[in-house]
C-alpha positions in Angstrom: 0.9 -0.7 -11.1 -2.0 -0.2 -8.7 -3.5 2.9 -7.1 -3.9 3.5 -3.4 -7.7 3.5 -3.9 -7.6 0.0 -5.5 -5.4 -1.3 -2.7 -7.8 0.1 0.0 -10.8 -1.4 -1.8 -9.1 -4.9 -1.9 -8.1 -4.7 1.8 -11.7 -3.6 2.6 -13.1 -6.7 1.0 -10.9 -8.8 3.3 -11.4 -7.1 6.6 -15.2 -7.0 6.7 -18.3 -6.2 4.8 -17.6 -4.0 1.7 -20.0 -2.8 -1.0 -19.7 -0.3 -3.8 -22.8 1.2 -5.3 -23.7 4.3 -7.4 -26.5 6.7 -6.8 -29.6 6.8 -8.8 -29.3 8.6 -12.1 -33.0 9.2 -12.7 -34.4 10.6 -9.5 -33.4 14.3 -9.1 -30.8 14.9 -6.4 -31.7 18.5 -5.6 -32.9 17.7 -2.1 -30.4 14.9 -1.3 -28.3 16.7 1.3 -29.7 14.2 3.8 -30.0 10.9 1.9 -28.8 9.1 -1.2 -30.7 6.6 -3.4 -29.0 3.5 -4.7 -30.8 1.4 -7.4 -28.9 -1.8 -6.4 -30.2 -1.5 -2.8 -33.8 -1.1 -3.8 -35.7 -4.3 -2.9 -39.0 -5.7 -1.6 -37.0 -7.7 0.9 -35.7 -6.0 4.1 -32.2 -7.3 3.5 -30.0 -4.6 5.2 -26.5 -4.6 3.9 -25.3 -1.2 4.9 -26.6 0.1 8.2 -23.7 1.2 10.6 -21.1 0.8 7.8 -19.0 3.8 6.8 -20.0 5.6 3.6 -17.0 6.8 1.6 -17.1 9.2 -1.4 -14.0 9.3 -3.5 -15.3 11.9 -6.0 -16.0 9.8 -9.0 -19.1 8.9 -11.1 -20.1 5.8 -12.9 -18.6 7.0 -16.2 -15.3 8.0 -14.6 -16.0 11.7 -14.4 -14.1 13.3 -11.4 -16.1 15.4 -8.9 -14.9 18.2 -6.7 -15.5 17.1 -3.2 -14.9 18.8 0.1 -12.8 16.7 2.4 -15.5 17.0 5.2 -18.0 15.3 2.9 -15.7 12.3 2.2 -17.2 10.0 4.8 -20.3 9.4 6.9 -21.9 6.5 8.7 -25.0 4.8 7.3 -27.7 5.5 9.8 -31.0 4.4 8.3 -31.8 2.1 5.3 -35.1 2.2 3.4 -35.2 -0.9 1.2 -38.3 0.3 -0.7 -36.5 3.3 -2.0 -33.0 1.9 -1.9 -32.3 5.0 0.2 -29.6 5.4 2.8 -29.6 8.3 5.3 -26.2 9.2 6.8 -25.6 10.1 10.4 -25.4 13.8 9.4 -26.1 15.7 6.1 -23.5 16.3 3.5 -22.3 19.8 2.5 -22.6 19.0 -1.2 -25.4 17.0 -2.9 -24.3 13.6 -4.2 -24.1 13.6 -8.0 -26.2 11.4 -10.2 -24.3 8.1 -10.7 -21.7 8.9 -8.0 -19.9 6.0 -6.6 -20.2 5.3 -2.8 -18.3 2.7 -0.9 -19.5 1.1 2.3 -16.8 0.0 4.7 -16.5 -2.0 7.9 -13.4 -0.1 9.1 -13.2 3.7 9.4 -11.6 4.6 6.0 -9.5 7.5 7.3 -8.6 6.3 10.8 -8.4 2.5 10.5 -8.4 1.3 6.8 -5.7 3.8 5.7 -3.5 3.1 8.7 -3.7 -0.7 8.0 -2.9 -0.2 4.3 0.1 2.0 5.0 1.4 -0.4 7.6 1.0 -3.3 5.2 3.0 -1.4 2.5 5.9 -1.2 5.0 5.9 -5.0 5.1 6.1 -5.3 1.3 9.5 -5.1 -0.4 10.7 -4.6 -4.0 14.1 -5.4 -5.4 15.8 -2.1 -6.4 19.3 -1.6 -7.9 21.2 1.7 -7.9 24.7 2.9 -8.5 26.4 3.7 -5.2 28.3 7.0 -4.8 31.9 6.3 -3.9 33.0 9.0 -1.4 35.3 7.2 1.0 39.0 6.7 0.5 38.8 3.4 2.3 35.9 1.8 0.5 33.3 2.2 3.2 30.0 3.5 1.7 27.1 5.0 3.8 24.1 3.4 2.0 21.5 5.0 4.3 22.9 8.5 3.5 22.4 7.8 -0.2 19.1 5.9 0.1 17.2 6.7 3.3 14.9 3.7 2.9 17.9 1.4 3.6 17.7 1.0 7.4 18.8 -2.7 7.9 21.8 -4.6 6.7 19.5 -7.5 5.7 18.1 -5.3 3.0 21.3 -5.5 1.0 21.2 -8.6 -1.1 23.7 -8.1 -3.9 26.7 -5.9 -4.8 28.3 -5.9 -8.2 31.2 -4.2 -10.0 30.6 -2.4 -13.2 31.0 0.9 -15.1 27.8 1.7 -17.0 26.1 -1.5 -15.9 26.8 -4.3 -13.4 28.8 -7.3 -14.7 30.7 -8.9 -11.8 29.9 -10.0 -8.3 31.7 -8.1 -5.5 32.3 -9.3 -1.9 30.7 -7.2 0.7 29.7 -6.8 4.3 26.7 -4.7 5.3 26.8 -3.5 8.9 25.2 -0.9 11.2 27.1 2.2 12.3 25.5 5.1 14.2 22.1 4.1 12.9 23.3 3.9 9.2 23.8 0.9 7.1 27.5 0.8 5.9 28.8 -1.2 3.0 32.3 -2.5 3.6 34.9 -5.0 2.3 34.2 -4.5 -1.4 37.8 -3.8 -2.4 40.1 -3.7 0.6 41.6 -0.3 1.7 41.0 1.4 -1.7 38.1 3.1 -3.3 36.4 0.5 -5.4 35.5 0.6 -9.0 31.9 1.6 -9.8 29.5 -0.4 -7.6 25.9 -1.4 -8.2 23.9 -2.3 -5.1 20.7 -4.3 -5.1 18.6 -3.9 -2.0 15.1 -4.7 -0.8 13.1 -1.5 -0.9 9.8 -0.9 1.1 6.9 -0.5 -1.3 5.8 2.7 0.5 9.0 4.5 -0.4 8.3 4.4 -4.2 5.2 6.3 -5.2 4.2 7.7 -8.6 7.6 6.5 -10.0 9.5 8.7 -7.6 11.1 8.5 -4.1 8.7 9.2 -1.3 9.3 9.7 2.4 5.6 9.8 3.4 4.2 6.9 1.3 1.0 7.4 -0.7 -1.4 10.0 0.4 -4.0 10.4 -2.4 -6.5 7.9 -3.9 -4.8 8.1 -7.3 -1.2 7.7 -6.1 0.4 4.8 -8.0 2.3 2.0 -6.4 4.7 -0.5 -8.0 3.6 -3.5 -6.0 1.4 -6.6 -6.7 -2.2 -6.0 -5.5 -2.6 -9.4 -3.7 0.8 -9.1 -2.0 0.0 -5.6 -0.6 -3.6 -6.4 0.2 -2.6 -9.5 2.2 -0.1 -7.4 4.1 -2.8 -4.7 4.8 -5.1 -7.5 6.0 -2.7 -8.9 8.6 -1.8 -5.4 9.8 -5.5 -4.7 10.3 -5.6 -7.7 12.6 -2.6 -6.4 14.4 -3.8 -2.8 14.8 -7.6 -3.3 15.3 -8.1 -6.9 16.5 -11.5 -6.2 18.1 -12.9 -4.8 14.8 -11.6 -7.8 12.9 -12.8 -10.4 15.4 -16.2 -8.7 15.1 -16.3 -9.3 11.4 -14.8 -12.9 11.5 -17.1 -14.0 14.4 -19.8 -15.3 12.0 -17.3 -17.0 9.8 -18.0 -14.5 7.0 -14.5 -13.1 7.0 -11.0 -14.7 7.2 -9.6 -15.4 10.6 -6.3 -14.1 11.8 -4.6 -17.5 11.1 -6.0 -17.5 7.6 -4.8 -13.9 7.0 -1.4 -14.7 8.2 -1.1 -17.8 6.0 -2.1 -15.8 3.0 0.4 -13.1 3.7 3.1 -15.8 4.1 2.2 -17.3 0.8 2.3 -14.0 -1.0 5.6 -13.1 0.6 7.1 -16.3 -0.6 6.0 -15.4 -4.1 6.9 -11.7 -4.2 9.7 -11.1 -1.7 13.1 -11.6 -3.5 15.2 -14.2 -1.7 18.7 -13.4 -0.6 21.4 -14.5 -3.0 24.6 -16.3 -2.2 27.5 -13.9 -1.6 29.7 -15.6 -4.2 33.2 -14.1 -4.7 34.6 -14.7 -8.1 36.1 -12.6 -10.9 36.3 -13.7 -14.6 38.4 -10.6 -15.5 40.5 -8.0 -13.8 38.6 -5.1 -12.3 40.5 -1.8 -12.2 40.6 0.5 -9.2 40.4 4.3 -9.4 43.5 6.3 -8.3 
């Protein structure tokens, strides 16, 4: 289980410079509409890590206290960096003063317009194995899987079909085909309505959010996803190369970030680990399976 925020942070580390710092807890913030001080950025060396990066506020402090934050204050661009004070001045003032110990993230990609888009596209590349009991509505055994599970959009997603009453226990022959834009399941029992069927299919990770079906994918930082972090992050990384190549080339030009070939290789490796492989469609029955009247 991971949150959308954790996934975005991991993708951000891969696509370009990424830092996470908290604001000073000792210097009063009463006048900090126009700047924020960060103890970890205070230095006698003029080593600029943040200028021109995006500043993202998620509304959380160092001790985990949530903060009420207007959406218009969520992100800015770091305009000026003062190493002596550890101070960062954004391109325009915030509407609300940063809290003491508030977490700030510094991103290479625009968090709202680029990073979020790459993360969501990456989730569409990630699949989970999901099993459900198919509703038997046809007198001739044909089952419209897309009608029952809208996330099934390709016959290749159907990897296993089993007979069973309260749980699956025997393999069933099947054929998954397209008809009028829907995935149809056929040939499970000839011209009759089959016994109870259990279908195992590959489900896009974005369609299961907070332990429930989702047609939009995750939208909030604390939305929970049932996908491995490295798997989803590698998918988001390669999608960032696909969607915003100039921004990724810029970050990789100095050999400080992974190249497109490296990102593709890592996603291939993660896919081999986490994407379930298609099973053989074996036809065999160890006992008689009854058919409904």
